[in-house]
N, C-alpha and C positions, 0 to 999 in steps of 0.2 A: 417624559418625566426627567430623564437624564439631561436632555437638551435644556429644559427649563432650569435645572440646578446650575448648569454651566453658565447660563446667562446671568443668573443671580450672583454667582461668584465673580464673574468678570465685571459686573456693574459695581460691586462693592470695592474691588481693587481699584477700579478707575476713579471712583469718588475719593478714596483716600489719597490717591496720587495727586488728584487735582487740588485738594485742600492743602496738602503739603507744599505743592508748587506755588500756590497763591500766597501762603503764609511765609514763604522764604523771601527775605528782603534783598534789595539790590545793594551795590557797593556804597560805602560812605558811613559816617558816624551819626549817631542820633544826637539830638540837641539836649542840653541839660534840662530844658523845660519838659521835654517828653519824658526824660528819665525821672523827673520829679513827679509827674502825673501818674505814670504807669508803674514805675519801679521795676520794670522788666526790660529796660534798655540800658546799656552801658556804653561809655565813650570808647570809640574805636572798635566796638563789637558789633556784630551783626544783630539785626532784629531777631530776637529769639522768642519762641512760643512756649518754651518750657516753663518760665516763671508764671505765665498766665494760666497754664494748665495745672501747675503744681500748687499755686498759692490761692486759696479761695479769697483772701483779703484783696489781693491784686485784681482779681476778677471783678470784685465789687467796685473798686476804685475805677477800673476800666469803664464800668457801666455808668458811674457817676459823671466822669468826664464827658462821655457821649451825651448824657442827659443835659449837661451844662451847655455844650455846643449846640445841641438841637433847641435849647431853651433861649438862645440868643446871646450867649456869653461871648466874650472877646476871644478871638482866635489868634494864635501865634504860629510860629513855624512848627512847633511840636504838634499843634492841633492839626495843621494841614497835613503833616506827615501821617498823623494818626488816621485822618480821614482817607488819605490815599491807601493806607493799609486796609481800611474797612472796605473801600471800593474794590480793592483787589480781592478781598474775601467774597464780596457779593458777585464779582465777575466769575470767580471760581465756582461759586454755587450755581450760577446760571449755566456755566459750561457743563457742570455735572448734571444739571437738570436736562439740558439739551442732549447730552450723551445718553442719559437714561431714557428719554423719550425716543431717541433713535433706536436704542436697543429694543424697546417695547414694540416699536413699529415693525422692526425686522422680525421680531418673534411673532407678532400678530400675523404678518403676511405669510410667514412660513407655516404657521398653524392653519391659516386659511387655505393655503395650497394643499397641505396634508389632509385637511378636512374635506376639501373638494375631491381629492383623489379617493379618499375612503368612501365618500358618499357615492361616487361613480362606481366603485367596486360593488358596494351594496346594491346599488340600483341594477347593475348588470346581473348580479346573483338573483335578485328578486324577480327580474323580468324574464330571465332565461332558465330558471329552474323548472323542472317537470312537476313540481309539487305546488299545489295551491297554498297560499299563506293568508291567514285572516286573523285580525285581532278583534276580540269581542269584549267590550266594557259595558257593564250595566245592561246586558242583554241587547246591545246594539253594536253593529259592526262599525269600527272606526278606521279600519285599514284593511285592504285586500290587494293582492298583486294581480297582474294580468292573467296568470294561469288560473287563479281561483275564479276569475270572471268567466274564463273559457269553459271551465268544468261545470259551473252552476248555471251559466247563462245570465246571471244578474250583475248589474253594476253596483258600485258601492252605495249610491243614494237609494237604490231599490231595497236594500237589506235593512228594513225596519225590524223591530222586535217581533212583530206579527209575522212578517215574511220568514224570518229565521225559524220561528216555531213551526210554520207550515212546511218548510223544506224537509224537515225530519219528522214532523208530527204524525204523518200518515204511515210511516214505516217503523222507525226506531226512535221515536220521540222520547219514550220513557228512559231508554238507555242513555241518550244524550243528556237529558236532564240530570240523571243520576251522576254521570261523569262530570258535568259542570258543577254540580253541588259539591262533590268530593274535592275538586280542584280548588274551588273558592274557599272551602273550609280548611284547606291545607292538609287534608287527610292523606293525600298522595301528591307527589311532585308532578307526575305525568301519567297519562292513561292512553293506551293504544287500543283502538277498537274499529273493526270494519262495520260500516253502517250503510244504509240506503238513503239516498236523497232524491227529492223530486225537483228536477230542474225547471227553469222558467218555461220551457216549451212542453212541459208535462212528462218528459222522459224520466224514467227511473234509472239511476246510476248507483253503482257500488263504489264507495270510497273507503280508503284506509286512513283513518284520522288519528292524529296524535294531539292530545290536549296538554298544554303546559301552562302552569300558573306564572304570570308575570305582573310587573307594575308598569302601567302605561300612563306616562305623564302624571305620575303621582297617585294614580288610581288603580286598585287591583283589577286585573283582567285575565283573559284566557287567550293564549296564542294557539291557533289551530293550524296545523300543518297536515295537509291531506293530499292523497294521490288517487287518480282514477284507476280502479281495479276491475272495471266492468268486464273487460275482455278476459281477464284472468278468471273471474267468477264464471263466465260462460264456459271457458275451457275446463274449469273444475267440475261444473255440472255435467258437461259432456263426458268427462272421464268417469264420474260416478255413474252416469247413465250407462256407459259402456260396460262398466264393471257389473252393474245390476243385470243388464241384458245378458252378459256372459254367464253369470251365476244362474240365472233363470234358464238360460239355454242349456247349460250342463244338466240341470235338474230335468228339464223337459226331454232332453235327449235320452237320459237314462230311463225315464218313465216310458217314453215311446218305444225304446228297444224291448223292454219287458212286455209292453202291451202288444207289440207286433207278434210275439210268440203266441200270445193268447188268441189274437185275431186270426192267426194262421189256422189254428185248430177250429175256431168257430166257423170261419168261412169254408174251410175244408169239409167239415162235417155237414155244413149247410148245403154245399154243392152235392155231396153224396146223397143227402136226403132229397134234394130236388130231383136228382136223376132217378132215384128209386121210387119216387111218388108221382111219376108222370101219369099213371093210371088213376090216381086219386086227386082230383082237382083241389079239394079242401086242404089235404095235407101238403100238396104242392104249393098252395098259396102261403101256407105257414112257413114252408122252407124258403120261399122267395122273400117273405117279410124278414126272416132271419138274415138272409143275405143282404137285403137292403140296409138293415141296421148295421150289419158288419161293414158294409161299404162306407156308411156315414162315419163309423168309428175309425175306419182306415184313413179317411180324409182328415179327420181330426188329428190323427197321429202324424199324417204328412205335414199338417200345419205346425205341429210341435217340432218336428224334425227340421222343417224349413226355417222356423224361427231360430232353432239352435244351430243352424247351418250344418246339420248332419243328415239332411235328406239326400237320397241317392241322386247324384248329379252326373249328367252325361253331356258335357259341353262339346259343341261342334261349331265350326264356322257356319253361321246362320244368317240368312237374309231377314232382317227385322221386318221389312215390308211384307214378305211372304208369310211370316208368322201372323201378322195382324190381319192380312187378307184371309188366311185360313180360319181365323177365329171370329171374323166379322159377323157372320150369320148367327153364330151362337151368342155373341155379345148383344146383337139386336134383340134376340129373344129374351135374354136376361133383363135388359133395360126396359123393354116394353114399348108399345106403340105410342104411349102418351109422352114419351121423351124423344126429342129430336137427336139424331145420332149422325155424326159426320167424322170423316177421316181425312187428314191433310198430310200427304207425304212430302218429304223433302225431294229436291231434284236429284240428289245423289243417292245411290243405294247403300244403306248402312249395313255392313257385314260385321257381326259381333260373335265372339266366342261364348256361346251360351247354350243352355238346354232349352230347346223350343217348347217342350211340354211345361217347364216351369215358368217360362215367359207367358204362356197361355194362362197358367194358373194365376199369375199376377194380374193379367187383364180381367179375368173372371172376378177376382176379388174386388178390384177397383170398380168394375161395372156394378156389382152387387151393392157396394157401398154407395155409389152415386145414385142408383135407383132408390135406395132407402132414404137418401137425403132429399129427393125430389118427388114426394108423393103426389103433388099436384101438377107435375110436368116440369119440363125444363130442357136443357140442352147439354149434351155430352160431346166433347171434341177430343179426338186423338191426333196429336201432331208428332212429327218426327223431324229432326234436323241434325246436322253435324256441327259439333262445337269443339273448340280447342281451349285447353286450360280453364275448365269451367270453375266458377265459384258457386258452391252450394249455399242456399239461403233458406231460412225457415227451419222447420223441425228436421230431425234425422241427423244430417251432417252439417249443421249450421256453421257457416263461415269457413268451411274447410276447402282450401284450394287444391285442385288436382291438376297435375301436369299431364299432357298428352291429348290425344284425339278421342272424343267420346261421341257415341250416338245418344241423342236426347229423345226419350220417349215421354211425351207430356200427355197426361190424362186430366182433362179439365171438365168440371161440371159447374152448373149455375145453381147449386143447391143452397142450403141454409148456411153453410160455412161453419167455422168454429172460432171460439174466442182464444185469446192467448193462453189462458190457463189450461186448455185442453191440448194445445199443440205439443207440449213437451211429453205428453203421456200417450199419444195416439198409437205409437208403435209398441207400447207395453202389452205383453200378453194378457188376455182376459179383460182388457180395458175396452169399454164400449159406452157409447152415448145412448144406446137404445134401451128399451124397457127390458127388465129381467126376463130371460127365457126366449128372447127374440134374436139373440146373437151370441156366438161363442166367445167373441172378443179376440179371436185369433186371426181375423182377416188381414188387418194391416201388419200385425206381427209376422204373419207368414210372408207377406210381401217384403218386409224388411229383411228377413232371413234369406229369402230367395235372391234378392238383389245383391246382398253381401256375398252370397255363395258364388254369384256370377262375376265377382271382383268389381262390382259397380257400387254406386251409392245413390241415395234417394233424398229428396228434400220436398217440403210441402209449403205452399203459400196459400193462406186462407184468411178470411175475415168474416165476421158475422154479416150475413145478408149478401155477400159478394161471391159466394161459391168457393170452390177449392181446386187447386191445381197440384197434382203430384208429378214431380219431375224426376224421372229415372234416367240415370247416366250409366251407360254400358260401354266398356272400352272397345274401340274399333280394332279390327285386325285386317291385315293386307294379305289374305289368303282366299282362294276360291271357296265358294259355298259348297258344303258337304251335301252331295246329292244321293248318297247311298240309300237304297230302299230298305224299308223296314221288313223284317223277316215275317213272312206270312204264316199263319197257322197251318200246320200240315193237315191234309184231308184225312189221313188215317193216323190216329194217335195211339192205337193199340199196338202191343208187341208181345213177344214171347221170351225175351231175354231175361237173364238173372241180374238183379240190381242189388248192390250192397248199400244200405242206408245207415249212415253214422250220424246220429242225432241224440243229444242228451235230454231233450224235452220229450217226455213220454207221449203227451197228447199229439205233438207234431209228428212224432215217429209213427204212431198208430194211424194217424190220418194219411200219411204218405203210403204206408203199407196197404191200407184198404183201398186207396185210390189206384195204386199201381196194380194190385191183385185183381181189382175189378176190371182192369183194362188188359188183362192177360199176362202181366209180368210176374216173375217169381222174385220174392223179396227176402233178403237176409238182413237182419237187424243187428246193430251194435250201439250200445248206449254211451260209450265214451271212446276216446282216441286209442287207448291201448287195446281195448276189445276189438276195435275196428281193424287194427293191424293183425291181431291174432286170427280174426275171422277171415280176412282176405288171404292170409297165409294158407289156411285150410281149404278155401274154396276158390283160389285164384284161377283155376282152370275153368270154372263155371261162370265167374263174374264177368259180365260184359261192360258194366258201368258202375261207378261208385259215386253216391251222393254224400257229400261231406259238409257238415256244419263247420263254419270257420272257427268258432270259439267253443271248445268242449273241455271237460275236465281231463286231467292227466296229460293229454296231448292235444294240441290244436289241430285243426284240419290241415294246415300246411305241413305240420310234422308227420301226420298220417300219410299225406300225399308223397312226401319225400321217402318215407319208408316203403310204401307199396310200389313206388316207381322203381326202386332198386330191385324189387322182386319181378316186376313186369314193366319195362320202360314204355310199353305201348298202352298202358292202362288208360281208360277213358274216365274222366272225372268231371263232376259239376259241383261247384261250391254253393252253399246256402248261408245267408247271414241276415241279421237284422240291423247291422251297422252300415254306415255310409262308406263310400270309397275313401273319403278324406280320413275317416277314423281308421280304416284299415291301412291306409298308407302310413299314418303316424305310428301304427303298431308294427310296421315292417313287412306287411304282406304284399301290397302293391299288385303288380301284374302277375304275380305267382299264383293267384287264385282266380284266374279267368278261365272259362266263363263262370259267372256267378249269378244266382237267383236271389233277389232281395225279398225279404219278408215284409208284409204278409204274402204268402204264396197263394196264387190262384191256381185252381185245378188245371184249366186249359193251358196256362203258361207253363206249369210244371211238365205236363205231358208233351207239349210242343217242344220245349227245350231238350227233353230227354230224347224225343224222336229225332230232332234235328242233329243232336250230337252223335247219335248212333248211325243215322243214315248218312250224315255228312261225312263222317270219317270213313264209312264203307265206300262212299263214292270216290273219295280221294285215294283210298287204297286200290280201288279198281283201276283208276287212271294210272296210278304208278305201276300196277302190274302190267297194264297194256304197254306202257312205254318201255318196260324192261323185257317184254316178251315172256313174262311169267304168268302163271295162272293165279 
């Protein structure tokens, strides 16, 4: 605008200068005839324009003279001089016109260059922006940039009004129509809204769209600026899923802890009843049925704890191939003879830091799931391999890249498979595709919790009719396999020692007392931490071992241990808890409460651990005595 104004001012000044130059006469005097005609020339004076401009009568006379000359009148010297002056005026006007044309051409060229530069800038912005841009007029797309075509998969000629309605009609068509209506009626200037669209290849994408009302070539329209937020939505869903799983896991862990205490009493009294009814087969059968139901309930609790990642975990360097080989016969029995079963091991031996019992539990749950998915037969394949920096795909840890070396345990079946709507829910607790009453819905949730507890991750790939593949990734370790042998049950579990039992749950305390007394032990009870300390102070010369519940009113088991250890540094203790080692570590107990028995407590395990603790420390004391030469 400023440049244009300067051009106009310069042109006006140039025109005035040119006219004045043309009208300025040369040297010499005007003729008397010219003076008579025009009245504005004087002898000895220069040709002046002032009388012509100042006197309207002179201007009329000027016009009449020219009319006479052009009409064929007789010309004289004054006429010729007058004609020369007129020609000079015409030449000046032509010069002004040429100058004006030159100015306009320069201005046009400069404007064209500026417009070209501006168009190039806009083109670069439109082609290189990460947002798709589209203009819709009268329900039809009239413009779209390259990014919009990449996101939708459509070219501009493809976007007819029908196609535009189909793109959003299946998902958020009503919201789009309402936004378009409000924009066209000028109710709002712009609207921002995340919507789903169906691309040309059938893929569903999330976009964040901004509608703005504009006028396009004189017609009201809508400018759509949108970006692809599909990956952001996936991350958001994963985050919400993780929050949901964590919340349910905390709830499940709390329920499982309380339920473990109840199961300890049920299974304990059931075992006592079984032992004392050996002579009565009918009563003994009832007792065994109670124990069977108790074991089923315990497995259910383990599933809840595994899902909440609070199950007791004992990770050791483990050969994954050895675990699979050890469970192979059991897996074949679970799957059944109507299903083909095969195992394909990798060439290298994958050593992982994991609890072998929990890995076996994962295999059992997957085998049960595969068997139910193939009632008419099929094939199950277990594969192992070593991978680096794997990318998870499918449900579970979708799209999450992990750095490092991992052992891949793939469990594949040729069953019915699952559709996309089920994949996002399969690891939810109590979600099942089976008929009510035929499944607990904790199988895959348990697998998810166990794998997470082993510092691994899991993904699933499945389609309707093409089977399912569960891919479990466990971190590899470069340490030798742990070959320590499991502690065998002692042949003689009875004893005569005095044991102090500190347990706040009355049912569990009574069960332990009756179990120990029935096996020859003397039991002293304490219902909380303070009472435990006072009781030990009174009977410390008689107590051979202290059973401590980790979490008790008034004082915790660790506080009790610290107090009684000051009275007797050689005191022997065994802790009991319904919490996992992870939970205990977070609460600051850690290795201070080892050895530890985890609830629900089995009778044989309790007696074995007590006997091992008492006999083991006596053996160590004996060896020390021999080494020092003392009795």
